[in-house]
C-alpha positions in Angstrom: 55.7 -52.5 -36.0 57.1 -48.7 -36.2 56.2 -46.2 -38.7 58.3 -43.1 -39.4 58.7 -40.6 -41.6 61.4 -38.4 -40.1 61.5 -36.0 -38.1 61.9 -32.0 -38.0 64.8 -30.6 -37.1 64.5 -27.1 -36.4 64.2 -25.0 -39.8 65.7 -28.1 -41.6 63.8 -30.9 -43.0 65.4 -31.8 -46.6 65.9 -35.5 -44.7 62.3 -36.1 -44.5 60.9 -38.8 -46.6 57.0 -39.2 -46.7 55.6 -42.8 -45.9 52.4 -43.9 -47.8 50.4 -46.4 -49.0 51.7 -49.2 -47.0 49.6 -52.7 -46.2 49.8 -54.6 -42.9 48.1 -58.0 -43.2 47.9 -61.4 -41.8 50.3 -60.5 -38.8 50.8 -62.1 -35.5 52.5 -59.2 -33.3 52.9 -59.8 -29.4 54.5 -57.6 -26.7 56.2 -54.4 -27.0 54.3 -50.6 -26.6 51.9 -51.2 -29.5 51.0 -53.1 -32.6 51.4 -51.1 -35.1 52.7 -47.3 -34.0 52.7 -44.7 -36.6 55.4 -41.3 -35.2 56.2 -39.9 -33.3 59.1 -39.2 -36.0 56.6 -38.3 -38.7 57.5 -35.2 -40.1 57.5 -36.2 -43.9 53.2 -37.1 -43.4 52.4 -41.1 -43.0 49.1 -41.9 -45.2 47.4 -44.2 -46.6 47.9 -46.9 -44.0 45.6 -49.9 -44.5 45.9 -52.7 -41.1 43.8 -55.6 -41.6 43.5 -59.5 -40.4 46.2 -59.1 -38.2 46.2 -60.0 -34.0 47.5 -58.2 -31.3 48.4 -59.8 -28.3 49.9 -57.9 -24.9 51.3 -55.2 -26.9 50.3 -52.4 -24.4 48.6 -50.3 -27.5 47.3 -52.0 -30.7 46.9 -49.4 -33.1 49.1 -46.2 -31.7 49.3 -42.7 -33.1 51.2 -40.3 -31.5 53.0 -36.8 -32.4 53.5 -33.3 -30.2 53.8 -29.3 -31.6 57.4 -29.0 -33.3 56.9 -32.0 -35.2 54.7 -30.9 -38.2 53.7 -33.8 -41.1 49.8 -34.6 -41.3 48.8 -38.6 -40.5 45.6 -39.6 -42.2 43.9 -41.6 -44.4 44.8 -44.6 -41.9 42.5 -47.9 -41.4 42.1 -50.9 -39.2 39.6 -53.4 -39.8 39.5 -57.1 -39.0 42.0 -57.0 -35.7 41.6 -59.3 -32.8 43.5 -58.2 -29.8 43.8 -59.6 -26.4 45.7 -58.2 -22.9 46.3 -54.8 -24.5 46.2 -51.9 -22.3 44.5 -49.5 -25.0 43.5 -50.9 -28.1 43.6 -47.9 -30.0 45.9 -44.7 -28.9 46.2 -41.5 -30.7 48.0 -38.5 -28.9 49.0 -35.7 -30.3 51.2 -34.4 -27.3 53.4 -37.1 -26.4 56.2 -36.7 -24.6 59.6 -37.1 -26.1 62.6 -35.5 -26.0 64.3 -33.0 -24.2 61.4 -30.6 -24.2 58.8 -33.1 -24.7 57.1 -32.1 -20.5 57.8 -28.6 -21.3 54.9 -26.2 -21.0 55.1 -25.3 -24.7 54.6 -28.8 -25.9 51.9 -29.5 -22.8 50.1 -26.6 -22.7 45.9 -27.2 -23.4 46.6 -23.8 -24.6 46.1 -23.3 -28.2 49.5 -22.3 -29.5 49.7 -20.4 -33.1 49.7 -22.9 -36.0 52.5 -22.7 -38.5 54.4 -25.6 -40.5 55.3 -27.2 -37.3 52.2 -28.3 -36.2 51.3 -31.6 -36.6 47.5 -32.5 -37.8 46.0 -35.9 -37.4 42.8 -37.1 -39.8 40.3 -39.9 -41.4 41.0 -42.7 -39.4 38.8 -45.8 -39.4 38.6 -48.4 -36.8 36.0 -51.0 -38.3 34.9 -54.9 -37.4 37.6 -54.8 -34.0 37.3 -57.6 -31.1 39.4 -56.7 -28.2 39.8 -58.5 -25.1 40.8 -58.2 -21.6 41.5 -54.5 -22.3 42.8 -52.6 -19.5 42.6 -49.1 -19.3 40.8 -48.1 -22.8 39.3 -48.9 -25.7 40.2 -45.7 -27.5 41.7 -43.1 -25.6 42.2 -39.4 -27.7 44.4 -36.5 -27.1 44.1 -33.8 -29.3 45.6 -30.6 -30.1 43.3 -27.1 -29.0 45.2 -25.8 -32.4 44.5 -28.9 -34.7 42.4 -31.1 -33.4 41.9 -34.3 -34.5 39.3 -34.7 -37.0 37.3 -37.5 -38.9 37.9 -40.3 -36.3 35.1 -43.2 -37.0 34.9 -46.4 -35.0 32.5 -49.1 -36.5 31.6 -52.4 -34.7 34.1 -52.2 -32.1 33.5 -55.3 -29.1 35.2 -54.6 -26.2 35.5 -57.2 -23.2 37.9 -55.9 -19.7 40.4 -57.6 -18.0 38.6 -57.9 -14.3 41.8 -57.6 -12.6 43.6 -54.4 -14.3 45.0 -51.5 -12.6 44.1 -47.7 -13.2 46.6 -46.1 -14.9 47.7 -43.8 -17.8 46.0 -44.5 -21.5 48.1 -42.2 -22.7 51.7 -40.5 -22.3 51.5 -36.8 -22.3 51.2 -34.9 -19.2 48.0 -34.1 -17.4 46.5 -37.2 -18.5 44.2 -38.8 -15.7 44.6 -42.4 -14.7 41.9 -44.6 -15.7 40.7 -48.6 -15.9 38.0 -50.1 -18.1 36.9 -46.9 -20.1 35.4 -47.0 -23.4 36.0 -44.0 -25.7 37.7 -41.4 -23.8 37.3 -38.4 -26.4 39.1 -35.5 -25.9 37.1 -32.3 -25.6 39.4 -30.9 -28.6 38.1 -34.1 -31.3 35.9 -32.4 -33.9 34.5 -35.3 -35.1 34.7 -38.8 -33.7 32.1 -41.5 -34.2 
């Protein structure tokens, strides 16, 4: 399930529409790049999303939040609870360096040095992951990568049980430049995540 809110197109923002107050429950999701994906077209803002009592099978990522410099907007107040995952590469992926668009791998987008904060700076905050069972995880239970100029904030993981796929091969847990391959990582926090517990 892909949740979008429009894509900033230079100075034009009249076509953006916020997505808010969405409930996703009792769903079975199989295969694909993510079970529930927020963004990367999130310039209008994605807020108050509740995911509960679902099963994700072989979905590559479970909850996937993705954006990049130039998008602006906010992803906030997202909760995922009472969800079972099996055969996913990364159960929870939050990536503010997603390398989409023609300039996605450019230095301006992928640099880990702080950029100026303006209306095109995206914000990700207030994420709760609770009562999760993930089996046969390949790369990481949780992978976080926030912008240095707009750190991820208030990311909470509560009661997440993880078992790893013994046959997993190393790969990158997030679609961004300069991300090392991993295998069987628990929480892979970015140093610019201001609050993750």
